[in-house]
C-alpha positions in Angstrom: 73.4 136.7 102.2 76.7 136.3 100.4 79.1 133.5 101.2 81.5 136.0 102.8 78.7 137.2 105.0 77.7 133.7 106.0 81.3 132.9 106.9 81.5 136.1 109.1 78.2 135.1 110.8 79.5 131.6 111.4 82.8 132.9 112.8 81.0 135.2 115.2 78.3 132.9 116.4 80.1 129.5 116.4 83.8 129.6 115.8 84.7 132.4 118.2 82.8 130.9 121.2 84.4 127.5 120.5 87.8 129.1 120.3 87.3 130.8 123.7 86.1 127.5 125.2 89.1 125.5 124.0 91.6 128.1 125.2 90.1 128.1 128.7 91.3 124.5 129.4 94.8 123.6 130.6 97.2 120.9 129.3 95.9 118.4 131.8 92.4 118.6 130.4 93.6 117.9 126.8 95.8 115.1 128.0 92.8 113.4 129.6 90.7 114.3 126.5 93.2 112.4 124.3 93.1 109.3 126.6 89.3 109.4 126.6 89.2 109.7 122.8 91.1 106.4 122.4 89.0 104.7 125.2 85.7 105.8 123.6 86.8 104.9 120.0 88.2 101.5 121.0 85.4 100.3 123.1 82.7 101.9 120.9 84.2 99.8 118.1 84.5 96.7 120.2 81.0 96.6 121.6 79.5 97.6 118.2 81.0 94.4 116.7 81.4 91.9 119.5 77.9 90.5 119.7 77.8 90.1 115.9 81.2 88.3 116.2 79.7 85.9 118.7 76.6 85.2 116.6 78.7 84.6 113.5 80.6 81.9 115.6 77.3 80.1 116.3 76.5 81.6 119.7 72.8 81.8 120.0 70.7 84.7 121.6 70.5 82.9 124.9 74.3 82.7 125.2 74.8 86.3 124.1 72.2 87.4 126.6 73.9 85.6 129.4 77.3 87.0 128.5 75.9 90.6 128.5 74.1 90.0 131.8 77.4 88.8 133.4 79.2 91.8 132.0 76.6 94.1 133.7 76.8 92.1 137.0 80.6 92.5 136.9 80.2 96.2 136.5 77.8 96.4 139.4 80.0 94.1 141.6 83.1 96.1 141.0 81.6 99.5 141.8 81.9 99.6 145.6 85.5 98.1 145.7 86.6 100.5 143.0 85.1 103.4 144.9 87.1 102.5 148.0 90.3 102.2 146.0 89.7 105.5 144.3 89.4 107.3 147.6 92.4 105.5 149.0 94.9 105.7 146.1 93.4 108.4 143.8 91.9 108.4 140.3 94.9 107.8 138.0 95.9 104.3 139.2 92.3 103.1 138.8 92.0 104.7 135.3 95.3 103.1 134.3 94.0 99.7 135.6 90.9 100.1 133.4 92.8 101.2 130.3 95.2 98.2 130.6 93.3 95.3 132.0 89.9 95.8 130.2 91.4 95.7 126.7 93.6 92.7 127.6 90.5 90.9 128.9 88.7 91.8 125.7 91.5 90.5 123.6 91.1 87.1 125.4 87.4 87.3 124.7 88.1 87.6 121.0 90.6 84.8 120.9 89.1 82.2 123.3 85.8 81.0 121.8 84.5 78.7 124.6 81.2 79.6 126.3 82.3 79.0 130.0 85.4 81.1 129.5 83.3 83.8 127.7 81.0 84.1 130.7 83.9 84.4 133.1 85.7 86.9 131.0 82.6 89.0 130.5 82.2 89.3 134.3 85.9 90.2 134.7 85.7 92.8 131.9 82.7 94.4 133.6 84.6 94.7 136.9 87.6 96.2 135.1 85.5 98.8 133.1 83.5 100.0 136.1 86.5 102.2 137.1 85.9 104.5 134.0 82.5 105.8 134.9 83.5 106.1 138.6 86.6 108.2 137.8 85.5 110.1 134.7 83.4 112.8 136.4 85.8 113.5 139.2 88.7 113.7 136.8 87.0 116.2 134.5 85.9 118.2 137.5 89.4 118.4 138.9 90.9 119.4 135.6 88.4 122.3 135.1 87.6 125.4 137.0 84.1 126.3 138.3 83.8 128.7 135.4 84.5 126.2 132.6 83.3 122.9 134.1 80.1 122.7 132.2 82.0 123.4 129.0 84.5 120.6 129.9 81.7 118.0 130.3 80.1 119.2 127.1 83.4 118.8 125.1 83.8 115.3 126.6 80.2 114.2 126.0 80.1 115.6 122.5 83.4 113.9 121.6 82.1 110.6 123.0 79.0 110.9 120.8 81.0 111.8 117.7 83.6 109.1 118.2 80.8 106.5 118.8 79.2 107.4 115.5 82.5 107.2 113.7 83.3 103.8 115.3 80.0 102.5 114.0 80.9 103.5 110.4 84.5 102.1 110.8 83.2 98.8 112.2 80.6 98.5 109.5 82.9 98.9 106.5 86.4 97.8 107.4 85.6 94.0 107.9 83.9 94.0 104.5 86.9 95.8 103.0 89.3 93.3 104.5 87.2 90.4 103.1 86.9 92.1 99.7 90.6 92.6 99.6 91.1 89.0 100.3 93.0 89.8 103.5 90.6 87.4 105.2 88.7 84.5 103.7 85.6 85.3 105.7 83.8 88.3 107.2 84.4 86.8 110.7 88.1 87.0 110.2 87.8 90.7 109.3 85.7 91.3 112.4 88.2 89.5 114.5 91.0 91.8 113.2 89.0 95.0 113.8 88.1 93.8 117.4 91.9 93.3 118.1 92.6 96.8 116.6 89.9 98.2 118.9 91.6 96.7 122.0 94.9 98.1 120.8 93.3 101.6 120.5 92.3 101.5 124.2 95.8 100.4 125.2 97.3 103.4 123.3 95.1 105.7 125.5 97.1 104.5 128.5 100.2 106.4 127.3 98.8 109.9 127.6 97.0 108.9 130.8 100.3 107.8 132.4 101.6 111.4 131.9 98.5 113.0 133.5 98.8 114.4 137.0 95.5 114.3 138.9 95.5 115.9 142.3 94.8 113.3 145.1 93.8 115.3 148.1 93.4 113.1 151.2 91.6 114.7 154.1 93.6 115.6 157.2 94.3 112.9 159.7 91.2 112.0 161.8 88.9 113.7 159.3 86.0 111.5 158.1 84.5 111.1 154.6 80.8 110.5 154.3 79.8 107.6 152.1 76.5 109.4 151.4 77.0 113.2 151.1 73.9 115.2 152.2 73.5 116.7 148.7 73.1 113.2 147.3 69.8 112.9 149.2 68.5 115.9 147.2 70.2 115.0 143.9 69.4 111.3 143.5 65.6 111.5 143.4 65.4 113.9 140.4 68.4 112.1 138.8 66.7 108.7 139.1 63.4 110.2 137.8 65.3 111.6 134.8 66.8 108.2 134.2 63.3 106.8 133.9 62.9 109.1 130.9 66.3 108.3 129.4 65.9 104.6 129.9 62.4 104.3 128.5 61.6 105.5 125.0 65.2 105.8 123.6 65.5 102.0 123.8 62.5 101.6 121.5 62.8 104.8 119.4 64.0 102.9 116.3 61.2 100.3 116.6 58.6 103.1 116.9 59.9 104.9 113.8 59.9 101.6 111.8 56.7 100.0 113.0 54.4 103.0 113.8 55.8 105.6 111.4 56.6 103.0 108.7 60.0 104.3 108.0 62.1 101.8 105.9 65.3 100.5 107.2 67.6 102.4 104.8 66.0 105.8 105.8 66.0 104.7 109.4 69.8 104.6 109.2 69.8 108.2 108.0 67.6 109.2 110.9 70.0 107.5 113.3 73.0 109.4 111.8 71.1 112.7 112.0 70.2 112.0 115.6 73.9 111.5 116.4 74.6 114.9 114.7 72.0 116.8 116.7 73.1 115.1 119.9 76.7 116.3 119.2 75.5 119.8 118.5 73.2 120.0 121.5 75.9 118.9 123.9 78.3 121.5 122.7 75.5 124.1 123.0 74.7 123.2 126.6 77.2 125.6 128.2 75.6 128.5 126.3 72.2 127.6 127.8 73.7 127.3 131.3 75.5 130.6 130.9 72.3 132.4 129.9 69.8 130.6 132.2 71.9 129.3 135.1 72.7 125.7 136.0 69.5 124.5 137.5 67.2 126.5 135.3 69.1 125.5 132.2 68.7 121.8 133.1 65.0 122.3 133.8 64.5 124.2 130.4 66.0 121.3 128.5 63.9 118.7 130.4 60.7 120.6 129.8 61.6 120.9 126.1 62.2 117.1 126.1 58.7 116.6 127.6 57.1 118.8 125.0 58.6 116.8 122.1 57.6 113.5 123.7 54.0 114.7 123.7 54.3 115.8 120.1 55.8 112.4 119.1 52.9 110.6 120.8 50.2 112.9 119.4 50.7 111.8 115.7 52.4 109.4 113.5 53.0 111.3 110.2 56.5 110.6 109.0 58.0 114.0 108.5 56.8 115.6 111.7 57.6 112.5 113.7 61.2 112.5 112.5 61.6 116.3 113.2 60.1 115.8 116.7 62.3 112.8 117.3 65.5 114.7 116.4 64.5 117.7 118.6 63.7 115.3 121.5 67.2 113.7 121.2 68.9 117.1 121.1 67.2 118.4 124.2 67.5 115.1 126.1 71.3 115.0 125.6 71.7 118.7 126.3 70.9 118.0 130.0 73.9 115.7 130.6 76.7 118.2 131.0 74.7 120.4 133.4 73.6 117.4 135.5 77.1 116.1 135.9 78.5 119.6 136.6 75.7 120.2 139.2 76.8 117.1 141.2 80.5 117.6 141.0 80.3 121.3 141.9 78.4 120.6 145.1 80.5 117.6 146.4 83.9 118.1 148.1 86.8 116.8 146.0 87.6 114.0 148.3 84.1 112.6 148.1 83.5 113.0 144.3 84.5 109.4 143.4 82.0 108.0 145.9 79.3 110.4 144.6 80.1 109.5 141.0 79.9 105.8 141.8 76.5 106.1 143.5 75.2 108.3 140.6 76.3 105.8 137.9 75.1 102.8 139.9 71.6 104.2 140.6 71.3 105.4 136.9 72.3 102.0 135.5 69.9 100.0 137.8 67.1 102.5 137.1 67.6 102.4 133.3 67.8 98.6 133.2 64.5 98.2 135.2 62.8 101.0 133.2 63.6 99.3 129.9 62.0 96.1 131.0 58.9 97.8 132.4 58.5 100.0 129.3 58.6 97.0 126.9 55.7 95.4 128.9 53.7 98.6 128.9 54.1 99.1 125.2 52.8 95.6 124.5 49.9 96.2 126.9 48.9 99.8 126.2 50.8 101.0 123.1 53.3 103.8 122.6 51.1 106.9 123.2 50.5 106.4 127.0 54.1 105.5 127.5 55.3 108.7 125.7 52.8 110.8 127.7 54.0 109.2 131.0 57.6 109.9 130.0 56.7 113.5 129.4 55.1 113.8 132.9 58.2 112.2 134.4 60.5 114.7 132.6 58.4 117.7 133.8 58.6 116.3 137.4 62.4 115.9 137.1 62.6 119.5 135.8 60.8 120.9 138.8 63.1 119.0 141.2 66.2 120.0 139.4 65.1 123.6 139.3 64.9 123.7 143.1 68.3 122.0 143.7 70.8 124.9 143.3 68.8 127.1 145.7 68.4 124.2 148.1 72.1 124.1 149.1 74.2 127.2 148.7 77.8 127.7 149.2 77.5 128.6 152.9 75.8 125.2 153.5 78.7 123.5 151.7 81.1 125.3 154.1 79.0 124.2 157.0 79.2 120.6 155.7 83.0 120.8 155.9 82.8 121.6 159.6 80.4 118.8 160.2 82.7 116.1 159.1 83.9 115.4 162.6 80.3 114.5 163.6 79.4 110.9 164.1 76.4 110.8 161.8 75.2 107.4 160.4 76.8 106.3 157.1 80.2 107.9 157.8 83.2 105.9 156.9 86.7 106.5 158.2 89.1 107.2 155.3 91.6 104.5 154.7 
């Protein structure tokens, strides 16, 4: 094939579909995209370097672990209050709070090096940052139509992956460049400067966000909002089961490749970069799978593919096949994300999306934290192969449950739900 032919093929298979996708979004979506870009880059850079910064300042692993634990506890503690405030005042005020308060608190974390203050600031930062995952999905859903919502989540997820990879490269080289250029006498000084730049990047994201108009549709007077929408009873079991898969092997993937497959550290870095690339590509390709197979079937196909490659990884330890299977596993696992988020947002009324998003993120975070701890114990006791096979079985089970979800509640049932809001079923909260 000639170069001209290859370019024409690329234009017809990749460039044209991407051009159609980008044109289908309105100005509001791209305004939110800009704000999210600064948020992802700033905090991706900050959290990549901050623990290294603490250890360079003689904080030991015990102290760093306690600081991270309090950050997580703050995130969990802030979830329910933030959910209530999002329902009462809308998404934009909460997003602005997160974009302004979280980087200011992180600036204090960089400047005040005293362990008791670090613990308190970590908890406060967790509370401030919990607004982002709660508001992210409802904001994307409200800025997209039913037709392009999966594409919207794909663009956002892919950008987050790409920006995170770039933030790692930026954070790895810039402190050394500042030290080599004698801007700072030590590496720690360079890291401190980059951490402050990261906080400033998040603050910049507040400017496009302040211009964004997100619809805040309160229900009519006397109408009630359920804290636990009926669809969540069907959605959360497969979602939690899928988080068992995503919270298990990925935490130990690099260790497996290094210790079992004997891949040296330098080449392991190349594998990590390649995995970021395939994740980016897979997330962008997710709308094509959903368009061809349908939402529930597309999610199930990607999950079954994930299970297949988990089995292949566990079946052997030869380096080249293991790396190929690992990359394919990463691609298919991340391909599920946009469809899963779209599935929930498309089945939940707009006024209840922030609550549903909060419960989704809270259940996912708690499940992944518990799964990582259990997986580590199981690997020590039984080795990697049984864990990988158990992960594959969980992925297939989640696929079966997700496959049945779209047909389990059709649009007519959603309309019936709207009429049931006046009922006094348990778990109903009066709005405001």
